[in-house]
GULUMTOR-753008 format. One record per residue (C-alpha): x, y, z; residue number from 1. Coordinates in steps of 0.1 Angstrom, whole numbers, plus 5000, padded with zeros to 4 digits. Last residue first. Layout:
# residues N
+------+------+------+------+
:   px :   py :   pz : fifi :
+------+------+------+------+
:    X :    Y :    Z :  NUM :
...
+------+------+------+------+
//
This chain:
# residues 316
+------+------+------+------+
:   px :   py :   pz : fifi :
+------+------+------+------+
: 2813 : 6035 : 1842 :  316 :
: 2834 : 6066 : 1828 :  315 :
: 2866 : 6045 : 1829 :  314 :
: 2850 : 6013 : 1810 :  313 :
: 2838 : 6029 : 1778 :  312 :
: 2814 : 6009 : 1759 :  311 :
: 2817 : 6006 : 1725 :  310 :
: 2789 : 6020 : 1704 :  309 :
: 2763 : 5999 : 1692 :  308 :
: 2756 : 5987 : 1654 :  307 :
: 2726 : 5970 : 1649 :  306 :
: 2711 : 6006 : 1646 :  305 :
: 2735 : 6016 : 1623 :  304 :
: 2727 : 5984 : 1599 :  303 :
: 2689 : 5988 : 1600 :  302 :
: 2698 : 6026 : 1587 :  301 :
: 2719 : 6015 : 1560 :  300 :
: 2697 : 5985 : 1546 :  299 :
: 2698 : 5950 : 1549 :  298 :
: 2693 : 5929 : 1515 :  297 :
: 2675 : 5895 : 1529 :  296 :
: 2694 : 5862 : 1529 :  295 :
: 2693 : 5841 : 1500 :  294 :
: 2677 : 5809 : 1501 :  293 :
: 2693 : 5779 : 1484 :  292 :
: 2671 : 5754 : 1476 :  291 :
: 2682 : 5715 : 1478 :  290 :
: 2665 : 5694 : 1448 :  289 :
: 2658 : 5658 : 1457 :  288 :
: 2628 : 5663 : 1475 :  287 :
: 2615 : 5686 : 1446 :  286 :
: 2615 : 5657 : 1421 :  285 :
: 2632 : 5654 : 1388 :  284 :
: 2618 : 5637 : 1357 :  283 :
: 2646 : 5629 : 1330 :  282 :
: 2651 : 5595 : 1342 :  281 :
: 2613 : 5583 : 1346 :  280 :
: 2608 : 5599 : 1311 :  279 :
: 2631 : 5581 : 1294 :  278 :
: 2621 : 5547 : 1312 :  277 :
: 2585 : 5552 : 1301 :  276 :
: 2595 : 5561 : 1265 :  275 :
: 2618 : 5527 : 1263 :  274 :
: 2593 : 5505 : 1278 :  273 :
: 2566 : 5522 : 1255 :  272 :
: 2593 : 5516 : 1223 :  271 :
: 2595 : 5480 : 1238 :  270 :
: 2560 : 5471 : 1240 :  269 :
: 2553 : 5488 : 1206 :  268 :
: 2576 : 5463 : 1189 :  267 :
: 2567 : 5436 : 1209 :  266 :
: 2531 : 5442 : 1198 :  265 :
: 2543 : 5444 : 1162 :  264 :
: 2559 : 5415 : 1161 :  263 :
: 2532 : 5393 : 1177 :  262 :
: 2510 : 5407 : 1152 :  261 :
: 2534 : 5396 : 1123 :  260 :
: 2539 : 5362 : 1135 :  259 :
: 2502 : 5356 : 1139 :  258 :
: 2494 : 5368 : 1105 :  257 :
: 2521 : 5342 : 1092 :  256 :
: 2509 : 5318 : 1115 :  255 :
: 2477 : 5320 : 1103 :  254 :
: 2487 : 5319 : 1063 :  253 :
: 2502 : 5290 : 1070 :  252 :
: 2471 : 5272 : 1086 :  251 :
: 2453 : 5288 : 1057 :  250 :
: 2474 : 5271 : 1029 :  249 :
: 2475 : 5240 : 1050 :  248 :
: 2439 : 5239 : 1048 :  247 :
: 2442 : 5237 : 1010 :  246 :
: 2454 : 5202 : 1012 :  245 :
: 2424 : 5190 : 1035 :  244 :
: 2404 : 5204 : 1006 :  243 :
: 2423 : 5188 : 0976 :  242 :
: 2421 : 5155 : 0995 :  241 :
: 2384 : 5158 : 0997 :  240 :
: 2374 : 5164 : 0963 :  239 :
: 2395 : 5134 : 0952 :  238 :
: 2429 : 5133 : 0942 :  237 :
: 2435 : 5106 : 0909 :  236 :
: 2442 : 5071 : 0918 :  235 :
: 2479 : 5064 : 0929 :  234 :
: 2502 : 5054 : 0900 :  233 :
: 2509 : 5013 : 0897 :  232 :
: 2537 : 4996 : 0918 :  231 :
: 2569 : 5003 : 0935 :  230 :
: 2592 : 4995 : 0907 :  229 :
: 2573 : 5023 : 0886 :  228 :
: 2540 : 5028 : 0871 :  227 :
: 2534 : 5060 : 0852 :  226 :
: 2534 : 5094 : 0858 :  225 :
: 2562 : 5090 : 0882 :  224 :
: 2560 : 5116 : 0911 :  223 :
: 2567 : 5152 : 0914 :  222 :
: 2590 : 5170 : 0936 :  221 :
: 2581 : 5194 : 0959 :  220 :
: 2568 : 5178 : 0989 :  219 :
: 2593 : 5155 : 0995 :  218 :
: 2622 : 5180 : 0986 :  217 :
: 2602 : 5202 : 1016 :  216 :
: 2608 : 5173 : 1040 :  215 :
: 2645 : 5171 : 1029 :  214 :
: 2651 : 5209 : 1039 :  213 :
: 2661 : 5206 : 1077 :  212 :
: 2671 : 5171 : 1076 :  211 :
: 2697 : 5180 : 1054 :  210 :
: 2714 : 5203 : 1081 :  209 :
: 2720 : 5175 : 1103 :  208 :
: 2713 : 5140 : 1091 :  207 :
: 2678 : 5126 : 1111 :  206 :
: 2656 : 5136 : 1078 :  205 :
: 2679 : 5115 : 1055 :  204 :
: 2665 : 5082 : 1072 :  203 :
: 2638 : 5088 : 1052 :  202 :
: 2661 : 5076 : 1023 :  201 :
: 2652 : 5043 : 1030 :  200 :
: 2617 : 5044 : 1017 :  199 :
: 2634 : 5039 : 0982 :  198 :
: 2630 : 5065 : 0954 :  197 :
: 2611 : 5064 : 0925 :  196 :
: 2589 : 5097 : 0933 :  195 :
: 2558 : 5082 : 0940 :  194 :
: 2581 : 5056 : 0963 :  193 :
: 2592 : 5088 : 0982 :  192 :
: 2554 : 5096 : 0987 :  191 :
: 2551 : 5060 : 1005 :  190 :
: 2578 : 5060 : 1025 :  189 :
: 2566 : 5099 : 1038 :  188 :
: 2533 : 5085 : 1047 :  187 :
: 2546 : 5057 : 1065 :  186 :
: 2567 : 5079 : 1085 :  185 :
: 2539 : 5098 : 1096 :  184 :
: 2526 : 5068 : 1107 :  183 :
: 2554 : 5059 : 1127 :  182 :
: 2555 : 5090 : 1147 :  181 :
: 2513 : 5092 : 1156 :  180 :
: 2519 : 5056 : 1173 :  179 :
: 2553 : 5070 : 1188 :  178 :
: 2536 : 5098 : 1200 :  177 :
: 2506 : 5079 : 1212 :  176 :
: 2529 : 5052 : 1232 :  175 :
: 2548 : 5084 : 1249 :  174 :
: 2513 : 5099 : 1260 :  173 :
: 2502 : 5065 : 1275 :  172 :
: 2533 : 5063 : 1294 :  171 :
: 2531 : 5097 : 1305 :  170 :
: 2492 : 5095 : 1316 :  169 :
: 2506 : 5067 : 1340 :  168 :
: 2534 : 5082 : 1353 :  167 :
: 2515 : 5113 : 1365 :  166 :
: 2482 : 5093 : 1375 :  165 :
: 2509 : 5075 : 1398 :  164 :
: 2519 : 5110 : 1411 :  163 :
: 2489 : 5127 : 1420 :  162 :
: 2496 : 5160 : 1436 :  161 :
: 2458 : 5169 : 1429 :  160 :
: 2468 : 5204 : 1411 :  159 :
: 2493 : 5180 : 1391 :  158 :
: 2466 : 5158 : 1378 :  157 :
: 2442 : 5179 : 1369 :  156 :
: 2471 : 5199 : 1349 :  155 :
: 2481 : 5165 : 1335 :  154 :
: 2444 : 5159 : 1325 :  153 :
: 2446 : 5192 : 1307 :  152 :
: 2474 : 5184 : 1287 :  151 :
: 2462 : 5148 : 1277 :  150 :
: 2429 : 5164 : 1264 :  149 :
: 2451 : 5191 : 1244 :  148 :
: 2471 : 5164 : 1232 :  147 :
: 2443 : 5146 : 1220 :  146 :
: 2426 : 5176 : 1205 :  145 :
: 2460 : 5182 : 1186 :  144 :
: 2468 : 5145 : 1174 :  143 :
: 2436 : 5141 : 1147 :  142 :
: 2440 : 5174 : 1132 :  141 :
: 2479 : 5166 : 1125 :  140 :
: 2471 : 5134 : 1114 :  139 :
: 2443 : 5149 : 1088 :  138 :
: 2465 : 5175 : 1078 :  137 :
: 2490 : 5146 : 1068 :  136 :
: 2471 : 5129 : 1050 :  135 :
: 2459 : 5158 : 1031 :  134 :
: 2495 : 5172 : 1025 :  133 :
: 2509 : 5136 : 1011 :  132 :
: 2474 : 5132 : 0993 :  131 :
: 2487 : 5165 : 0974 :  130 :
: 2523 : 5156 : 0968 :  129 :
: 2509 : 5121 : 0955 :  128 :
: 2508 : 5088 : 0973 :  127 :
: 2526 : 5053 : 0963 :  126 :
: 2521 : 5017 : 0976 :  125 :
: 2538 : 4996 : 1004 :  124 :
: 2550 : 5003 : 1041 :  123 :
: 2516 : 5005 : 1054 :  122 :
: 2489 : 5024 : 1072 :  121 :
: 2473 : 5048 : 1045 :  120 :
: 2473 : 5017 : 1018 :  119 :
: 2457 : 5033 : 0987 :  118 :
: 2450 : 5008 : 0963 :  117 :
: 2470 : 5017 : 0933 :  116 :
: 2461 : 5027 : 0901 :  115 :
: 2455 : 5011 : 0862 :  114 :
: 2461 : 4979 : 0873 :  113 :
: 2491 : 4960 : 0868 :  112 :
: 2493 : 4928 : 0842 :  111 :
: 2527 : 4915 : 0852 :  110 :
: 2552 : 4914 : 0823 :  109 :
: 2564 : 4883 : 0801 :  108 :
: 2533 : 4888 : 0776 :  107 :
: 2540 : 4857 : 0750 :  106 :
: 2559 : 4867 : 0716 :  105 :
: 2586 : 4844 : 0720 :  104 :
: 2615 : 4853 : 0694 :  103 :
: 2613 : 4848 : 0658 :  102 :
: 2633 : 4819 : 0644 :  101 :
: 2601 : 4801 : 0640 :  100 :
: 2591 : 4827 : 0617 :   99 :
: 2557 : 4842 : 0606 :   98 :
: 2544 : 4824 : 0637 :   97 :
: 2515 : 4805 : 0631 :   96 :
: 2483 : 4816 : 0640 :   95 :
: 2462 : 4795 : 0662 :   94 :
: 2422 : 4792 : 0653 :   93 :
: 2391 : 4787 : 0676 :   92 :
: 2366 : 4764 : 0657 :   91 :
: 2334 : 4790 : 0657 :   90 :
: 2320 : 4767 : 0625 :   89 :
: 2330 : 4733 : 0632 :   88 :
: 2353 : 4714 : 0610 :   87 :
: 2352 : 4676 : 0618 :   86 :
: 2328 : 4664 : 0587 :   85 :
: 2353 : 4684 : 0568 :   84 :
: 2384 : 4663 : 0569 :   83 :
: 2416 : 4675 : 0564 :   82 :
: 2447 : 4651 : 0561 :   81 :
: 2475 : 4664 : 0572 :   80 :
: 2510 : 4647 : 0560 :   79 :
: 2537 : 4642 : 0593 :   78 :
: 2562 : 4662 : 0581 :   77 :
: 2595 : 4639 : 0578 :   76 :
: 2627 : 4644 : 0600 :   75 :
: 2656 : 4665 : 0594 :   74 :
: 2682 : 4671 : 0620 :   73 :
: 2701 : 4695 : 0642 :   72 :
: 2732 : 4693 : 0661 :   71 :
: 2744 : 4730 : 0668 :   70 :
: 2777 : 4744 : 0658 :   69 :
: 2766 : 4775 : 0641 :   68 :
: 2774 : 4761 : 0610 :   67 :
: 2753 : 4732 : 0614 :   66 :
: 2725 : 4753 : 0609 :   65 :
: 2730 : 4769 : 0579 :   64 :
: 2740 : 4733 : 0564 :   63 :
: 2706 : 4723 : 0578 :   62 :
: 2686 : 4749 : 0561 :   61 :
: 2699 : 4743 : 0529 :   60 :
: 2692 : 4705 : 0533 :   59 :
: 2657 : 4712 : 0544 :   58 :
: 2651 : 4736 : 0510 :   57 :
: 2663 : 4707 : 0491 :   56 :
: 2641 : 4681 : 0508 :   55 :
: 2610 : 4704 : 0503 :   54 :
: 2602 : 4721 : 0537 :   53 :
: 2569 : 4725 : 0561 :   52 :
: 2584 : 4729 : 0592 :   51 :
: 2614 : 4753 : 0603 :   50 :
: 2627 : 4750 : 0636 :   49 :
: 2605 : 4722 : 0652 :   48 :
: 2619 : 4719 : 0690 :   47 :
: 2623 : 4687 : 0707 :   46 :
: 2625 : 4695 : 0744 :   45 :
: 2657 : 4697 : 0764 :   44 :
: 2658 : 4734 : 0772 :   43 :
: 2687 : 4748 : 0749 :   42 :
: 2661 : 4760 : 0727 :   41 :
: 2647 : 4784 : 0750 :   40 :
: 2680 : 4802 : 0754 :   39 :
: 2675 : 4816 : 0722 :   38 :
: 2652 : 4842 : 0728 :   37 :
: 2675 : 4855 : 0755 :   36 :
: 2701 : 4856 : 0733 :   35 :
: 2680 : 4882 : 0712 :   34 :
: 2670 : 4881 : 0679 :   33 :
: 2680 : 4883 : 0641 :   32 :
: 2676 : 4843 : 0633 :   31 :
: 2713 : 4838 : 0625 :   30 :
: 2727 : 4858 : 0649 :   29 :
: 2710 : 4847 : 0674 :   28 :
: 2721 : 4811 : 0664 :   27 :
: 2756 : 4826 : 0659 :   26 :
: 2756 : 4838 : 0699 :   25 :
: 2738 : 4806 : 0710 :   24 :
: 2766 : 4785 : 0693 :   23 :
: 2793 : 4804 : 0709 :   22 :
: 2778 : 4804 : 0742 :   21 :
: 2775 : 4766 : 0737 :   20 :
: 2808 : 4758 : 0727 :   19 :
: 2815 : 4732 : 0698 :   18 :
: 2839 : 4704 : 0703 :   17 :
: 2816 : 4677 : 0687 :   16 :
: 2782 : 4689 : 0678 :   15 :
: 2759 : 4702 : 0703 :   14 :
: 2725 : 4692 : 0712 :   13 :
: 2696 : 4711 : 0722 :   12 :
: 2671 : 4689 : 0710 :   11 :
: 2667 : 4702 : 0673 :   10 :
: 2641 : 4695 : 0646 :    9 :
: 2641 : 4706 : 0607 :    8 :
: 2609 : 4697 : 0589 :    7 :
: 2604 : 4678 : 0556 :    6 :
: 2573 : 4673 : 0531 :    5 :
: 2570 : 4645 : 0509 :    4 :
: 2559 : 4655 : 0470 :    3 :
: 2520 : 4655 : 0469 :    2 :
: 2500 : 4628 : 0452 :    1 :
+------+------+------+------+
//
């Protein structure tokens, strides 16, 4: 018959005058683990700190544990009898930890998916830089035709002098603008989440001077590669996202080309205007010039004939 075996149990009780904080720190130092793992020993349930000990080993363990301030005790270990008839071929086995003082190995984190689910009309989730530009392009492409239709309707109502129609159209246009504005804010919030920033930082767009370059910061700063406090990373960019993002390059190229052409046209018009004004100021019409005509030269004979002798009144 084998020697009796013992175990050391603990139910959360402390020795008289012992401080629970010091006891936890001493146990953590003894077990070489964190204090958070020791907290589980003080939940009121009976915990076996060490099993399958001889009487001498159990006494040694008990003395070491009593020095920490806890009230542990020794109990008999129940004998285990194995019956081969109860053994099943694929019976699951429970792995005993190397040490009962080791910190818990249970999974305490939430199992997150590899990629987040895209939610365009939500303030939750994350989107990367390319997807942010692609979604913004889609919003712009949807907005421009609707704005054009509303503009044509407004021109028609103005020509018909319909005040009621203008009021109703203005109300619809206001609600439409608010809707598009809210959707653009949601896109920006998800982009900030991808960087790891709070969505409330979008309010920096309303700050003078800062709001001028903060959208550029959102488009340039890369997002977190792994999961952050706002969830797992967004899925990889699809071909449609890359195509829509490249449309921004075409859009800015057209704006740049239009600006250059407009600048050349303005310079040419200014040059022609200056040239025409200088020509008009330098030209002189014949009506405005007074021409002085000199009298023809008179010869000596003509002057003699013209001079008549004086009349003598006595001879007459």
